[in-house]
C-alpha positions as CSV (number, residue, x, y, z in Angstrom):
1,M,0.2,27.0,-24.3
2,C,-0.4,23.3,-23.6
3,R,-3.3,22.4,-21.4
4,F,-3.6,19.0,-19.7
5,N,-6.9,17.3,-19.2
6,Y,-6.1,15.3,-16.1
7,D,-9.3,13.2,-16.4
8,D,-8.1,12.0,-19.8
9,I,-4.5,11.4,-18.5
10,V,-5.8,9.4,-15.5
11,E,-8.2,7.4,-17.8
12,R,-5.2,6.4,-20.0
13,I,-3.1,5.4,-17.0
14,V,-5.9,3.5,-15.3
15,N,-6.8,1.7,-18.5
16,S,-3.4,1.2,-20.1
17,R,-2.1,-2.1,-21.4
18,S,1.4,-3.3,-21.5
19,H,3.5,-3.0,-24.7
20,T,2.8,-6.7,-25.5
21,G,-1.0,-6.0,-25.4
22,D,-1.7,-8.4,-22.6
23,E,-3.0,-7.5,-19.2
24,S,-0.2,-6.7,-16.8
25,D,0.8,-4.7,-13.8
26,V,-0.3,-1.5,-15.6
27,R,-3.9,-2.7,-16.1
28,F,-6.4,-1.6,-13.5
29,D,-10.0,-2.3,-12.9
30,R,-12.4,0.0,-11.2
31,G,-15.0,-0.8,-8.6
32,V,-15.0,-4.0,-6.7
33,C,-11.8,-5.8,-6.4
34,A,-11.9,-9.0,-8.5
35,G,-9.3,-11.7,-8.2
36,G,-7.2,-9.8,-5.7
37,S,-6.0,-7.2,-8.1
38,A,-5.8,-3.5,-7.2
39,T,-8.5,-1.0,-8.1
40,V,-8.2,2.7,-8.8
41,V,-10.9,5.1,-7.7
42,R,-10.7,8.9,-8.0
43,E,-11.3,10.6,-4.6
44,G,-11.3,14.3,-5.2
45,T,-7.7,15.3,-6.0
46,T,-6.3,11.9,-5.4
47,L,-6.4,8.4,-6.9
48,A,-7.1,5.7,-4.3
49,V,-5.3,2.6,-5.3
50,G,-6.7,-0.2,-3.1
51,R,-6.4,-3.9,-2.6
52,D,-8.3,-6.4,-0.4
53,V,-6.2,-8.5,2.0
54,A,-7.3,-11.5,4.0
55,V,-6.3,-10.1,7.4
56,A,-7.8,-8.0,10.1
57,P,-7.5,-4.2,9.7
58,A,-5.3,-3.9,12.9
59,V,-2.8,-6.5,11.4
60,A,-2.7,-4.8,8.0
61,A,-2.2,-1.3,9.7
62,E,0.6,-2.6,11.9
63,V,2.6,-3.9,8.9
64,L,1.8,-0.8,6.9
65,R,3.2,1.5,9.6
66,D,6.3,-0.7,10.2
67,T,9.3,1.2,8.7
68,R,11.4,-2.0,8.7
69,R,8.9,-3.7,6.3
70,W,8.7,-0.9,3.7
71,P,11.5,-2.3,1.5
72,D,9.8,-5.7,1.6
73,W,6.6,-4.4,-0.2
74,G,7.5,-1.0,-1.6
75,P,9.2,-1.4,-5.0
76,A,10.5,2.1,-5.0
77,I,12.1,1.9,-1.5
78,D,15.5,0.2,-1.2
79,A,16.1,1.0,2.4
80,V,14.8,3.0,5.4
81,E,16.5,4.7,8.3
82,S,14.4,5.9,11.2
83,D,14.5,6.0,14.9
84,D,10.9,4.9,15.0
85,R,10.0,1.4,13.9
86,Y,6.3,2.2,13.7
87,V,5.3,5.6,12.3
88,T,3.5,8.2,14.3
89,R,2.9,11.8,13.6
90,G,6.3,13.5,13.4
91,T,8.3,10.3,12.6
92,A,11.2,11.3,10.5
93,G,14.1,9.5,8.8
94,R,15.2,8.9,5.3
95,V,14.4,6.4,2.5
96,R,16.8,5.2,-0.2
97,V,15.1,5.5,-3.6
98,A,17.0,4.6,-6.8
99,G,20.2,4.9,-4.9
100,A,19.6,8.3,-3.4
101,W,18.8,9.0,0.2
102,L,15.7,11.3,0.7
103,P,14.5,12.7,4.0
104,F,10.9,12.0,5.0
105,R,8.5,13.1,7.8
106,V,5.1,11.7,8.7
107,T,2.7,14.6,8.7
108,A,-0.4,12.8,10.0
109,C,-1.0,9.5,11.6
110,N,-3.6,7.5,13.5
111,D,-4.1,3.8,14.0
112,R,-5.1,2.9,10.4
113,R,-3.9,6.0,8.4
114,W,-0.7,8.0,7.8
115,D,0.6,10.6,5.3
116,W,4.1,11.8,4.7
117,R,6.3,14.2,2.9
118,V,9.4,13.0,1.1
119,S,12.1,15.7,0.5
120,G,9.5,18.2,1.7
121,I,7.0,17.3,-1.0
122,P,3.6,15.8,-0.1
123,A,3.7,12.1,-1.1
124,T,1.3,9.2,-0.9
125,G,-1.2,8.7,1.9
126,H,-1.7,5.2,3.3
127,R,-4.8,3.8,5.0
128,V,-6.5,0.6,5.9
129,D,-10.3,0.3,5.6
130,R,-12.3,-2.3,7.4
131,Y,-15.3,-4.3,6.2
132,V,-18.3,-4.3,8.5
133,G,-19.0,-7.9,9.6
134,E,-15.8,-9.2,8.2
135,P,-13.1,-9.1,10.9
136,D,-10.5,-11.0,9.0
137,R,-10.6,-8.9,5.8
138,S,-9.6,-5.3,5.1
139,R,-8.7,-3.0,2.2
140,V,-5.3,-1.4,2.0
141,V,-5.2,1.9,0.1
142,V,-2.4,4.1,-1.2
143,E,-3.6,7.6,-2.1
144,V,-1.8,9.2,-5.0
145,P,-2.1,12.9,-5.9
146,L,-3.6,13.4,-9.4
147,I,-0.5,15.2,-10.5
148,A,1.5,11.9,-9.8
149,A,-0.9,9.6,-11.6
150,W,2.1,8.0,-13.4
151,Y,2.9,6.5,-10.0
152,V,-0.3,4.3,-9.9
153,P,1.4,1.2,-11.5
154,V,4.1,1.3,-8.8
155,C,1.4,1.5,-6.1
156,R,-0.4,-1.5,-7.5
157,R,2.7,-3.6,-7.5
158,A,3.4,-2.4,-3.9
159,L,-0.1,-3.5,-2.8
160,D,0.3,-6.9,-4.5
161,R,3.6,-7.4,-2.7
162,F,2.1,-6.1,0.6
163,A,-0.8,-8.6,0.2
164,A,1.5,-11.5,-0.4
165,L,3.7,-10.5,2.5
166,I,0.9,-10.0,5.0
167,E,-1.2,-13.0,4.0
168,E,1.9,-15.3,4.1
169,R,2.7,-13.9,7.6
170,S,-0.9,-14.4,8.7
171,G,-0.9,-18.0,7.4
172,E,2.3,-18.7,9.2
173,E,0.9,-17.4,12.5
174,S,-2.3,-19.4,12.0
175,A,-0.2,-22.5,11.4
176,D,1.8,-21.8,14.5
177,R,-1.4,-21.4,16.6
178,A,-2.7,-24.7,15.2
179,I,0.6,-26.4,16.2
180,D,0.4,-24.9,19.7
181,V,-3.2,-26.1,20.1
182,D,-2.3,-29.6,18.9
183,A,0.6,-29.7,21.4
184,V,-1.9,-28.8,24.2
185,D,-4.3,-31.4,23.0
186,D,-1.7,-34.1,23.0
187,D,-0.7,-33.4,26.7
C-alpha cells in the first residue's frame, strides 16, 4: 500500500524549480509577496495562491467575477458560455478546457468571493482581500484543494495574467480620467 505525505508533496510543488534550474513559473515564495510574484500559503485543506494587485478590491472583484474575462486571464479556460456575465450564487454555464466543454455551477458567492463546481467536482475558490488603509491595493487569491496541489503553477500563471490585465485596465482608466480633467481645465 502506498501512502502519500501531502505536506511533502506540497513542499515539493511549492519549492520546485524548472527543468533548466532557473526560477520560473513553477517557483513559489511563501509569506509576503515580493516583486509581484504569487505566494502559496496552506490554509487548512487548501493552498491559497495569492498575488497583490494595484487596484481597489471592488475593481479586482468585478473582473474576477466577470465570466467574459475568464479566458483573458485563466490559462486553462479557452472559452465560457453563461447567461450571467457576473457570477452570483447559482450561476451556471460551461467552460471549454483543453477542447472539451465542461459544465460549471457557482456554489457560493458574495461581493469579493466565489466558489464553483466544474463537472460536479468542487474546484477552486476565488477571493479578493483588502488591505486596511490602502484603498488602491488588494490581494487576489485562488484557493486550491490540497489534493489538486499540482494545479498551483497554473493558478500562479493565472494570477500574473490577471494582474497584468487589471492593472493595465486601471492605468487606461486613470489616463482617460486625466484626459477628461485636462479637457475641462482647457475650457
